[in-house]
C-alpha positions in Angstrom: -31.5 -17.4 -33.0 -29.8 -19.3 -30.2 -31.0 -19.4 -26.6 -27.4 -19.9 -25.5 -26.4 -17.5 -22.8 -23.0 -15.9 -23.0 -20.8 -16.3 -20.0 -17.6 -14.4 -19.3 -14.4 -16.3 -20.0 -12.5 -17.9 -17.2 -9.6 -15.5 -17.8 -12.0 -12.5 -17.4 -13.2 -13.9 -14.1 -9.7 -14.5 -12.9 -8.6 -11.0 -13.8 -11.6 -9.5 -12.0 -10.8 -11.6 -8.9 -7.1 -10.5 -9.0 -8.1 -6.8 -9.3 -10.4 -7.2 -6.3 -7.7 -8.9 -4.3 -5.2 -6.2 -5.2 -7.6 -3.4 -4.1 -8.5 -5.3 -0.9 -4.9 -5.8 0.2 -3.4 -2.3 0.1 -0.8 -1.4 2.7 0.2 2.1 3.5 2.9 3.6 5.7 3.1 7.1 7.1 6.6 8.3 6.3 6.4 11.8 7.8 7.9 12.9 11.1 6.1 12.0 14.4 3.4 14.5 15.3 3.1 14.2 19.0 -0.4 13.1 20.1 -1.5 12.5 16.5 0.7 10.0 14.6 4.1 8.3 14.8 6.5 7.9 12.0 6.4 4.5 10.4 2.8 3.6 11.3 1.5 1.0 8.9 -2.2 0.6 7.8 -3.5 -2.5 6.0 -6.6 -2.2 3.9 -8.1 0.8 5.7 -7.0 3.9 7.6 -9.0 3.7 10.9 -10.3 6.6 13.0 -8.9 8.9 14.4 -6.2 8.7 11.8 -8.6 9.0 8.8 -10.1 12.3 10.2 -6.6 13.6 10.9 -5.5 13.0 7.3 -8.6 14.5 5.9 -8.0 17.7 7.9 -4.3 17.8 7.1 -3.7 17.0 3.4 0.1 17.6 3.7 0.3 14.8 6.3 -1.9 12.7 4.1 0.5 13.2 1.2 3.1 11.2 3.3 0.7 8.3 3.7 2.5 6.2 1.0 1.6 2.9 -0.6 4.3 0.4 0.2 5.1 0.0 -3.5 6.1 3.7 -3.5 8.0 3.5 -0.1 11.5 3.2 -1.5 11.0 6.1 -3.9 9.4 8.3 -1.2 12.2 7.7 1.4 14.8 8.3 -1.3 13.2 11.7 -2.1 13.3 12.6 1.6 16.9 11.5 2.0 18.0 13.4 -1.1 16.1 16.5 0.1 14.2 16.9 -3.1 10.8 16.3 -4.5 7.2 16.6 -3.2 7.7 14.0 -0.4 10.7 16.1 1.0 8.7 19.4 0.8 5.8 17.8 2.7 8.1 16.2 5.3 9.9 19.5 5.8 6.7 21.4 6.3 5.5 18.9 8.9 8.8 18.9 10.7 8.5 22.7 11.0 5.0 22.4 12.4 3.2 23.6 9.3 0.6 20.8 8.7 
């Protein structure tokens, strides 16, 4: 038997680092209407959602559904503009005060 220790390949280490970087650098944007005293339309969060916003989103899942990863932003705004899909339904409910 060999006493040689197996080490992960360089490509495996690189992929792990890339995944960690990707998770670390997430950017989200709130695309719902402004809720006076709570949150403004277009607020951007990088990496984390700080308090008091995090608590607000936990208490109001409809508003949280409009906290969109920037990679999904174009699709989400398109849905709202076309007045169709789940983003539009959530936007409309918040606009009507039902959040």
